[in-house]
Structure formats: C-alpha cells, structure tokens
C-alpha positions, 0 to 999 in steps of 0.5 A, spaced: 685 014 649 689 020 649 694 016 644 689 014 639 688 021 639 694 023 638 694 019 633 689 021 629 690 028 629 697 026 626 694 021 621 689 028 620 694 032 619 699 029 615 691 028 610 691 035 610 698 036 609 697 032 603 691 035 601 694 042 600 700 039 596 695 035 592 692 042 591 698 046 590 701 041 584 694 042 581 693 050 582 701 050 579 699 046 574 692 051 572 696 057 573 702 055 567 695 053 563 692 060 565 700 063 563 700 059 556 693 061 554 694 068 556 701 068 552 697 065 546 692 070 546 698 076 547 701 073 541 695 072 537 694 080 539 701 082 537 700 078 529 692 081 529 696 088 531 701 087 525 696 086 520 691 092 522 698 097 522 699 093 516 692 094 513 691 101 516 698 103 512 695 099 505 689 104 506 693 110 507 696 108 501 690 107 497 688 113 500 694 117 496 694 114 490 686 115 490 687 122 491 693 123 486 688 119 480 683 124 482 688 130 481 690 127 475 683 126 471 682 133 474 689 136 471 686 132 465 679 134 465 683 141 464 687 140 459 682 137 455 678 142 456 684 147 454 685 143 448 677 144 445 679 151 445 686 150 442 681 146 437 676 150 436 681 156 434 685 153 429 679 150 426 678 158 425 684 159 422 684 153 417 678 156 414 681 163 413 688 160 411 683 156 405 681 163 403 686 165 403 690 160 399 683 161 395 686 168 394 693 167 393 693 162 387 688 168 384 694 173 386 699 168 383 696 167 377 696 175 377 703 175 379 707 171 374 706 175 367 706 181 371 713 179 374 716 176 366 713 183 364 718 185 369 724 182 366 723 184 359 723 191 362 728 191 366 732 187 361 730 192 355 734 197 360 740 195 361 741 193 354 739 201 353 743 204 358 751 205 358 755 199 358 758 197 365 758 191 368 754 189 362 755 182 362 754 181 369 747 185 370 745 181 364 747 174 367 743 177 373 736 177 368 738 171 365 739 167 371 732 170 374 728 168 367 730 160 369 728 161 376 721 163 373 721 155 370 723 153 377 717 149 381 721 149 388 721 157 388 715 160 390 712 166 387 713 171 392 720 168 392 720 170 385 717 176 385 723 179 391 728 176 386 726 181 380 725 187 385 732 185 389 734 186 381 731 192 380 734 195 387 741 193 385 740 196 378 737 203 382 743 203 386 747 204 380 745 211 379 747 213 386 756 211 387 761 212 384 765 207 382 772 204 379 773 196 377 778 193 371 776 191 365 778 189 358 776 194 351 777 193 344 781 201 343 783 202 336 783 194 334 787 192 340 784 189 346 786 194 352 786 193 360 782 199 363 780 203 369 772 203 368 770 210 372 762 210 373 758 216 376 752 215 378 749 214 370 752 220 369 758 219 365 762 213 364 769 213 362 776 209 361 783 210 362 788 205 360 793 202 366 798 206 364 794 212 363 795 214 357 789 214 353 782 216 355 775 216 353 767 216 354 762 213 353 757 216 348 750 214 348 748 218 343 753 214 338 753 207 342 760 206 342 766 209 346 769 216 344 777 218 345 778 223 350 783 229 349 788 229 355 785 235 359 781 229 362 787 225 364 788 228 370 781 228 372 779 221 371 785 219 375 782 223 380 775 220 380 779 214 380 783 215 387 775 218 389 772 211 387 777 206 391 778 211 398 784 213 396 782 221 396 778 225 399 770 227 395 772 233 391 769 236 384 770 233 377 771 235 371 768 229 367 765 228 360 757 229 361 752 227 355 748 234 353 741 234 355 736 233 349 730 238 348 724 235 350 719 233 343 
C-alpha cells in the first residue's frame, strides 16, 4: 500500500510539473503577444504624435500667414484711403490748372503782340544809339525775331529772352568798356581801339595812337579829335582793361539840347 501511495504521489507530482510547464509556456506566449501589442501601440502612438506635431506646426504656420494677410489687408486699406485723398486733391489741382490754361491762353494772345512791339522799339533804339557793337546788337534782335516763329519755344521763354535783351542794353549805359574794331578813317579801313564810357561818350584811337576820334550823334558819324585827347583816351583804355586805377578823364561829350 505504501508503495502504491508513493507511486500515486510521484505520478501526481509529475502531472503537476507538466501542468506547470504547460502553463509557463502559455504564459510566455501570452506575455510575448502582450509585448507585441504594446510595441504596436507605442509605434502607433509615436506616429500619431508625429502627425499631431506636424498638424500643430501647419496650424501655427497658417495662423502666422493669416495674421500677415490681415496686416497686408489693413495696410492696403490705409494706402487706398490715402490714395483717395491724393486723387481728390489732384482733381482739384486739375480743375485749377484747367482754369489757369484758359487764362494763359488769353495772356498768350496779349503777350505775343507785346513782345513784337518791344522788339520793334528795341531795334529802333539800337539804330538811333551810338554805334558800339552794332552788329552784335542787331544780330541779337534778329535772333529774337526768328524765335518768335518757333513752336518749340514757349511764349514765356520768348518774353524772357526779350527782357534779357533789354537788360543787356541797359547794362551798356552803366560801365566803361574797351574793345577792338575796324573803322573807315580817311577812306581807309583802320584797326582801332574803341573806348565806350557808358552811353556818354564813344571814342576810337588807332593802334599806333596817332589818330583819335569820337562819334558825333548829331552828325551821325565819327569825327576826328585833336591831340589833346590822345592821353585821355589812352588812360581810359587802360582803366577799361583794368590796367590802371579809376581816375578822372576828360572826354568829348555831346552838348545837351534845349527842351522844345
């Protein structure tokens, strides 16, 4: 009996050990499956987090772009508002310019005849004046007359040019001047030094200083001067050329005529 019990215990022990080993194997397989499932979930969680992070970044980028677009729209609104004000001001300026153009047209119609009359008066004055730099002065007037027919020169510029010619003529009466010229003296063309004292006196002296003369506006021609003026004209020429200090000079002057 005792042996049978021991055999039964041994058999029971063997069966229990087999059962435990089978349970261990099953437990290992179950644990492996659990670990695989956990790994799969972890991988899926990582992928989900990556997608979430990417979506979050895209959302942030879209938000930044949205704010930038809103800022640009606001800037454009302000810019358009400013442009509207400028356009309104420009329209006002255009209206004023249209009015001015109409006035300018009227003024131009009046200025053009005035310019022609001024040129006529200037030419008549030059022809009656002492004949210094006569060719240069008449050429200037001729050039101004030619400019009156030019379409590429505005009326304002034509008027300015005539005023400039008047200014030049006015300056002639304020200064002393010396220059070279050629005059017909005693039937011969002679090179002479011209001395102009404003419009008070116009004299000449040959380059050899042997002959001197002055323009007589009454006779309308050059007349000879005696030798007493020789030194005075030489002094005047040196003063005009800044070769001598300014000093008193005795020069021939036309006697004023009594008023009629």
